[in-house]
N, C-alpha and C positions, 0 to 999 in steps of 0.2 A: 921463795924457800930459794937457799944458797944452793950453788951450782954443784960442790964437794960435799952437800950431807946428802944431794939426791944421791948423789954418785956412793956412798957410803948404805945410804938405807936402801938401795937393790943390791947392793953386794952380802949385806946382811941379811936380809930375804930373803937372796939363793939358797944362801949357806944355811937358814933354817927348814927353804924348803925344801931343800936336796936332802938333805939329815933326815926329814921327817916319815919318810916311809919308811928307814928303818929302827924308828927307834919308838913306835908302838904297830898295835896290829887293828886298832881301828882304819877305815875308808876316810882318808884325809882328818886325821884324829880329831873324826867327825862321828863316822858313825861307827858303832860296834858290830863286831863279825864274831861271829859262835867258830869258823874256826880260823888255824892261823893262815895269814898271808904268805902265799910262795912267792919265790923272787921275780918272776913274771911279772905278778900282780903290785909289785913296790915299781918294777922298773916302769910299769905302764903309770900309774900314780905320781913317778918320779918325773914322768915326761908331762903327763897334763899340769903340775907344778912349776915346769919351766917356761911350761905357757904362761902360763900364772901374770909367775915373775917378769916373764918377759911385758907380757901388758901393762904391768906396774910401772917397769920404764918405759916405756912407751909413752903412755900418760903424766909421766913426769920430764920425759923432753918434748911434750909439746906443750906444758905449762910454761917450758924452760924458752923456747919459740920453734921455730919451724924443725921439723921430725929429717933427721937425715936420712939418704936414702941408704939401703942394706943391701948387699948382696950376699950371696953364700959365704962367703968368708967371715962374714957377721955373724952368721948361725955356727959357724961348723965353730966357731972360737968360741961361743957363747957357753953352745952345748958341751965342748969340752972343758971346760970350766963351772958350768956346772955338774958333771959328771966328778973332776976334781975334786970339788967340795964336797959331795953326795961320802966321800972315801972314811973319813971318819965313823959315820952312820952302818956306813956297808959293816968297818972292821967290827964294829962293836956288837953288831948282829951277828956275824957271820963266821969271823974269825976269832974274834977274845973268845973263851972260855970264863962261861959262866957258871961257879961256883954253886953247889945247893943239892 
């Protein structure tokens, strides 16, 4: 697999995973709920999806060769990126005025 393709795959997966908690009322888009999710539930789901996407990135990095060591700076940066990628879903859920 091309290195550039792997990077884009992880970025697209991160964008989709970051917005997933905000665009539906199901747990991980699979398990139905009878009550709407609260903001804290959505944030918890987002943290779980952050680690799932991180696992995907780790697997792709392993398949490309040796895994580079990562310090706290890496996790702070990727966490901030994940939160930034979640902004469209947050706006849609909480700031956009739904008509109807």
